[in-house]
N, C-alpha and C positions, 0 to 999 in steps of 0.2 A: 577463542575469545572472539567476540562481537566487534566489528569494524564501525558498525552503526548500528543503534539501538532508537526504534520507533515506539511509540506509546498510541497504542488504539484503541479504540473503540468498536465493540460487535454491531453489525447491522443484522436486523431480522430478516429483512427482504432482500432478494435477488431482482437483476432486471433493471430497463432503461428507466421507468419510473422511479424507483427507489433509490436506483444511482442520482436522478435528479434532485429528488429531493434531499439526498446527501449533499450536492453540490450547494442547494437553496440554505443550508446549514451553514455554509461555509468551510467545509471539509472535502478531502479529497478520496472518494469512493477506491475500495481495492477487496482484492482478493488474494487468499493464500489456497494452493492447491498443492498437487502431487502427493508423493508417497503413498498412494492407496488408502488414503484417508479421503472423508467429506471434503470440499471446500469450505472455508471459513471466509463469510461476507464480513469485511472490517471499510472503517473511514479512516484516515489520518489527519493531523494538524498539518494544512497547508504550509505552514511555515517550517516545520520539519522537513517537506517531501522539497521545497525550494531549496533548502540549504544543502540536503544529501544532492541534489540535481547540479548543484555547483560545483561538488567534487568531482574531480577527474578518476575514472575505473569504477563508478556507483555498480555497472553489471557484473564487477568482481569481487566486491566486497562481501563479506561474511556479515551477514544481517539477523539481528534480533528482534521480532515483533512482539510485546508485551500486549497482549488482549487482555484486559482487564484480570493480569496476575496470570494469566496461561501465557508461557513465552514458546514461541516457536523459531527455529534455527532456518533461516529462509535465504534465500539468493533473489536479486531482481531480475525477472525476466521480461519483463516489457513496461513500457511506460506509455501512454497515449498523450497528446498535447491538444491544445486549442488550435486549429489554424491561424487563428490570428493572432491572439494575446501570446499565445506560447507557451501558456500555464498548464499544468498537467493536470488531466482529467481524469486519468485511470492509472491504477498502478494494479501488476501481476507481481505475486511473489512465489515462487516455488521451491517446498521443502526440500531441504538436503536430505 
């Protein structure tokens, strides 16, 4: 059973420009990788991300990411933060 559930939208493009475009739309870019499968580029709701970051032990939680009907069992590998505002800029998830 997952401790956290994220609802995500799939992103088609990868890279710096695509991530910036995602942030301009008000979402947090993220990626699901590992498990000898292709990476999945996604975008997350910033409110869900901020609530999860407020919880202690985020990196130990079993997380389920629902990407438009496809569910992935992952753990949080890394979160990159803005140096001034301390908002989440990018999240990396690792498949279990």
